[in-house]
C-alpha positions as CSV (number, residue, x, y, z in Angstrom):
1,M,-14.9,1.2,15.3
2,D,-11.8,-0.1,17.2
3,N,-11.0,-3.9,17.5
4,A,-12.0,-4.5,20.8
5,T,-15.8,-3.4,19.8
6,L,-15.4,-5.0,16.6
7,K,-14.7,-8.1,18.8
8,E,-17.6,-7.8,20.6
9,R,-20.0,-6.8,17.8
10,I,-19.1,-9.5,15.6
11,L,-19.6,-12.5,18.5
12,E,-22.8,-10.7,18.9
13,L,-23.8,-11.7,15.3
14,V,-22.2,-15.4,15.8
15,P,-21.7,-16.3,19.4
16,N,-20.2,-19.4,18.3
17,A,-17.6,-17.8,16.4
18,E,-13.4,-18.3,17.7
19,Y,-11.6,-14.9,18.1
20,Q,-7.9,-15.5,17.2
21,E,-5.2,-12.8,18.3
22,N,-3.6,-11.2,15.3
23,K,-1.6,-8.7,15.5
24,Q,-2.8,-6.9,11.9
25,F,-6.2,-7.6,12.0
26,P,-9.0,-8.7,14.4
27,T,-9.4,-12.6,13.1
28,F,-12.6,-14.8,13.5
29,I,-13.0,-18.7,12.3
30,I,-16.6,-18.5,11.2
31,P,-18.6,-21.6,11.0
32,P,-19.0,-22.3,7.3
33,D,-22.8,-22.5,7.3
34,K,-23.1,-19.1,8.9
35,M,-20.1,-17.1,6.4
36,H,-22.8,-15.9,3.9
37,D,-25.3,-13.9,6.5
38,L,-22.6,-13.0,8.7
39,A,-21.3,-11.5,5.0
40,L,-24.7,-10.0,4.4
41,K,-25.0,-8.0,7.9
42,L,-21.2,-6.9,7.9
43,K,-22.1,-5.1,4.7
44,Q,-25.6,-4.4,5.3
45,E,-25.4,-2.7,8.8
46,A,-24.5,0.9,9.1
47,D,-22.1,0.3,12.3
48,L,-20.1,-2.2,10.5
49,A,-20.1,-1.3,6.4
50,F,-17.7,-3.9,5.0
51,D,-17.8,-2.4,2.1
52,F,-15.0,-3.7,0.4
53,L,-13.4,-7.3,-0.1
54,F,-9.8,-6.9,-0.8
55,C,-8.7,-10.2,-0.8
56,L,-10.0,-14.0,-0.7
57,T,-7.6,-17.0,-1.1
58,A,-7.6,-20.4,0.5
59,V,-4.8,-21.7,2.8
60,D,-4.4,-26.1,2.4
61,R,-4.0,-27.1,6.2
62,I,-3.5,-30.9,5.2
63,E,-6.3,-31.9,7.8
64,F,-9.0,-29.3,6.2
65,F,-9.0,-26.2,4.2
66,E,-9.2,-22.5,4.7
67,V,-11.3,-19.8,3.0
68,V,-9.6,-16.4,4.5
69,Y,-11.7,-13.6,3.9
70,H,-9.7,-9.7,4.6
71,L,-12.6,-7.2,4.8
72,E,-12.5,-3.2,4.9
73,S,-15.0,-0.5,5.4
74,T,-14.2,2.3,3.3
75,Q,-16.1,4.5,4.9
76,L,-15.4,3.9,9.0
77,K,-11.5,3.0,8.6
78,H,-12.0,-0.4,10.0
79,Q,-10.6,-4.2,8.8
80,L,-10.9,-7.4,9.8
81,E,-10.3,-11.3,9.1
82,L,-12.5,-14.2,8.6
83,K,-11.8,-17.8,8.1
84,V,-14.2,-20.4,7.1
85,R,-12.5,-24.1,7.7
86,T,-14.0,-26.9,5.9
87,A,-14.8,-30.3,7.9
88,N,-12.3,-32.6,5.7
89,R,-10.7,-32.1,2.2
90,E,-13.1,-34.3,0.5
91,N,-16.0,-32.5,-1.1
92,V,-14.9,-29.6,-0.4
93,A,-17.6,-26.7,-0.4
94,V,-18.6,-23.3,1.0
95,D,-21.2,-20.8,0.0
96,T,-20.5,-17.8,-2.2
97,V,-19.9,-14.4,-0.9
98,C,-19.8,-12.9,-4.5
99,D,-23.9,-11.8,-4.4
100,V,-22.3,-9.9,-1.5
101,W,-18.7,-8.3,-2.6
102,R,-18.8,-8.8,-6.6
103,T,-14.7,-9.0,-6.3
104,A,-15.3,-12.3,-4.5
105,E,-16.1,-13.7,-8.2
106,F,-12.6,-13.8,-9.4
107,H,-11.1,-15.1,-6.0
108,E,-13.5,-17.8,-5.6
109,R,-12.9,-19.1,-9.2
110,E,-8.8,-18.8,-8.2
111,A,-9.4,-20.8,-4.9
112,Y,-11.5,-23.2,-7.1
113,D,-9.1,-23.5,-9.8
114,L,-5.5,-23.8,-7.6
115,M,-7.2,-25.4,-4.7
116,G,-10.0,-27.7,-6.0
117,I,-12.7,-25.7,-3.7
118,T,-16.2,-25.5,-4.6
119,F,-18.4,-22.2,-3.9
120,N,-22.1,-23.0,-3.7
121,N,-24.7,-20.6,-5.8
122,H,-21.4,-19.0,-7.9
123,P,-22.8,-18.0,-11.0
124,D,-19.5,-19.0,-13.1
125,L,-17.4,-21.1,-11.3
126,R,-14.6,-22.5,-14.0
127,R,-11.3,-22.7,-14.1
128,I,-9.4,-19.0,-14.1
129,F,-6.1,-20.0,-14.6
130,L,-5.6,-23.5,-16.0
131,D,-6.6,-25.3,-19.4
132,E,-10.3,-26.7,-18.7
133,N,-8.7,-30.4,-18.8
134,W,-5.9,-29.7,-16.4
135,K,-6.2,-32.9,-14.2
136,G,-5.9,-31.7,-10.1
137,H,-5.4,-28.4,-8.2
138,P,-1.6,-27.2,-8.3
139,L,-1.8,-25.4,-5.3
140,R,-3.1,-28.8,-3.0
141,K,-0.4,-29.9,-0.7
142,D,-1.3,-33.6,-1.8
143,Y,-0.8,-32.6,-5.7
144,V,1.6,-34.8,-7.9
145,D,2.1,-34.0,-11.8
146,E,4.2,-36.5,-13.0
147,V,4.2,-35.0,-16.4
148,N,5.7,-31.8,-14.8
149,I,7.4,-33.3,-12.2
150,I,5.8,-31.5,-9.7
151,E,5.5,-32.6,-6.1
152,R,4.7,-31.3,-2.6
């Protein structure tokens, strides 16, 4: 599927998605409450067949966070990027997609550990790199660690 057709198809599934021009991937900003349903459709519908989540990361945009998903159909050879923006920086949570793409389980734990984003319905959401008693989330732009003198 070419990028123009893929754009039409995604906007058909989520009419209020925002399309962003991107040189590498068709990119869409998806409302948080639509992401899980869209993820299921992207994987299950034969003309889309996005069977591989090859990257999930988070970005601190100061006013809000973005969870960024990079997907590929290994059968149909197309890719896309999805972004979900949080409403604010407090009580940051989005729905998990690890029930759709198993690889998301560890990516989401990393985003939780380093950025403090909670993934609703995640089966094992706990720190993956830092000790359980670590205070804060070191990749946030407002993180300060007086002991190790880390400031952003």
